[in-house]
N, C-alpha and C positions, 0 to 999 in steps of 0.2 A: 428350416426352421433351426435357429441354434439352440441347443438345450445346456442346461447348468454344467456337464461335460465339456461342452465346447468352450465355453469360458472358465473353467477350470484350467483346460490348454493352455488357454490365452494367456492368462495369468502366467502359469509355468514359463510360457516361452518367454515375456519379458523376462522373469528372474536368471531364466536358463541364457539370457543374452549381457546377462551381467546389471540388472536395474538391483537395488539391497533388496525392494520387496513392493509387492501391487496389491493394491484392496481396490474392490470395485464392489457397490450393489447396484439392483436393477427395481425399479421401484414401477407400480401402476396407481395411481392414484395413492392411497394410505395403504396400498399392498405392497409387502416384498416379498418381490417374484425370483430375486438372485443375492446371495450374498458371499463373497468369499475372501482369504486373505492367504498372501503367500510371501514367503521371504523375511527378512529380518528389519524389525524396527533400529534396531540397535547395532552396526555390525562390527564395533569392534569390542560387545559382549555379548554376540550371538543372543541376542532378546529376541525372539520372534514377533510378524509384525500378526497383530490380534484385533477381535472388537474393540476395544476399549485404548485403540490408539488412537493420539494425540497429534492433528498435523498444524504446523505453522502456516496459513494462507497469506501470507505477508500481500501483495498488491490486490488479492482481490478483498480487503479489508476497503478497498477503494467503492465498491458496489455497498458496503452496509454504510458507507459514509454517503454516501449520495442519496441511500433512502433516509437515511437520518435529517440530511439535508431539505430533500421532499417534503418530508413531515413539518419541519420548523416553515417550511413556505407556508403549507397549508393553510398551517395556522395563524397565519398573517403574521411570523417575525420578522420577515424582509418579502420585499421587494425584487423580481430579478432583475430591473433596471437600476436598482439601490449600486452607488460606490461601495467598493470593498471598503473604503477607508472610511465610511461610516461607525463600521465594526470594529476594524483594524487600524487602527488612524495612523499608523506608520503606512500607511499605502498610500499616503495623500498626494505624494511629490514622488514619481515614479523617473525612472531614468533609463536609458534605451542605449542599445550595444549598435553601431550605425556602421556597417561595413562600407569603404571610400573605394572610389573606382581603382585605385592603386594596390588594394588589398589591405590597404590599414586597418585602423577600426578606432574610433570617436565614440565619444558617449556624450548624448542629448539629454534633455527632460524630453519623457515622453508630452506627446498630445494627448492621447486618449485615457482616459480615467479607467480604471479597471472596476466593472461590475459584475456583478452576481453570476451573471448569466455566464460573461466571461470564465468564472471560475467552475462551474458546473460544466460547461463544454470542453472544457481544458485548452481553452484559447489566448492562454497566458506564456509566455516567452521563457519561463526560465528552464533553460536546457542546456546541460554542458556539451556546448558547441567549440569543437576546433580551439584557437588560442583567442577566441573572442572574450571580451571583457566581464560576459556573463558566464564562461566559464571559471575564468580566475576567480570572478566575485564569489561565485557557489562554493570553490574552494578555500576560499580566505575564510568564509562563513564557518562552513563546516569545522575547520582547524580550530576559530576561536571557541568553538562550542566543546570543542573535545573530540571531535571527528564521529566516528559512527553513532547514533545513537543508542543502539544496542548495549555498548559499550560503554560510554560517558553518561546517558542517564537524562538527556534533557529531556524537557516535555515540548510536545507538538506545537502549543503553542510561542514556545522560544525560540525554535527552528524559523516558522514561518515571517512573526516579526523581523527575526535577525534577517530574513531574505528580503526584505523591502527595500535593504542599501543597495541590491545586486542589481546591474542593468539589466533589463530582460532585452531577449533577441528580438522581438517584434511588437508592436502596438498590441495591446489585447484587444481580441477581438478578430486581427486583420488576419489569423493563421491558426491553423487546431498546430498540436505537440503535445504527447503526452506528458504528464508533468506533475508540476506541485498543485496542478488546480484543483481539483478534490480535496487535498492538503488546507489549504487557503479558506476554502468551503466548510471544511470541517471545524476550522480555527470560530470561523463565526458563529457555526449551530454552540461552539460552548460557550462564545459570547453573550448568544440570544438566550441560550438556555440557562446558562448559571453551572452548569455542569463540566466537567472533563467528559472528552469523547469517549474515553472505555464506559463512563456514571452514565452516559445518556443511552448509548447501545444497550447495555445491561437491563435498564427502566424501559426502554422504548422496542427492544427487537427480542433479545435472548429471553428474558423471565416471561413476554406475554406468549411466545413462541414456545417454551417447555424447550430453547436449546440451552441445558446445563452443563451441555459439556463444550460451550465456546464462549468464549472472551477475551478481554483486552490484556492480561496479567496473566501470570501462573496463580492457580489457586491452589490451598495444599492439597497433596497428592497427585495435581497432574505430571511434576519432573519426572517422574519415571516411566509416564507414561506418553511423553513424547517422541514424533520416529526423530531420529538426529539427524541434523545434517551431511548431506555428503557430498563430496565435489567429483566430478569426473577425469581422470589423466588422460593424458594423450594416447597412451595403451588400453584406454577404456576400460580399466576397473576404476572403482570406486574406493577412496577414503573420507574417513570422518572430516568434517569441516573444522571444528574445534574452535569456533569463532561468533557463534550465537550462542548464548544463554538458554 
């Protein structure tokens, strides 16, 4: 059976192999069995990783978003067979990328409407695939918006509404593909609730559950606590990214 010292050695081994830092907590119900922090949250300034360190969770946010969507579903705000266009009108007439036998691509009108169950299940075809009109359309949309949302600062609703003009890779509901499904669903939550997604999460998740160190945007005092993003070089070493706020 593993002991606290075994877990300490495990975390140290991760850092010895090159990771800037590692953190682990083990819970049994409400009881904390183990908590350990090693390494650094900021390798440029050699600031240690500590219990008050904050981490970006990136696409793990999709789990929170889906939870919010199910809350609104259970409150009767929409049905799973509702067309997305009832809430985001831009999705009324969708386009489709169609690959021809000779390998070329054409753009046609989609035959199937995008439904709420499709966005929950990620059965929508917005995916950067090869030289498809979908890939080209995604790039053009984000170029118009100003590039990465981290720097350009456009809203989720602005991005999702703009995507409606991009041809999808497949008919909604016909395939699964990790992508923008949950993001589209999240904008529907914003529409039916009258709140931004961040406001909705704060009111319906973070505050009721006492998650005082979780949020959609930085709060006063948070910036210095965030673990800085790093990237791995070919030689296995890590350097600061420097491209995330």
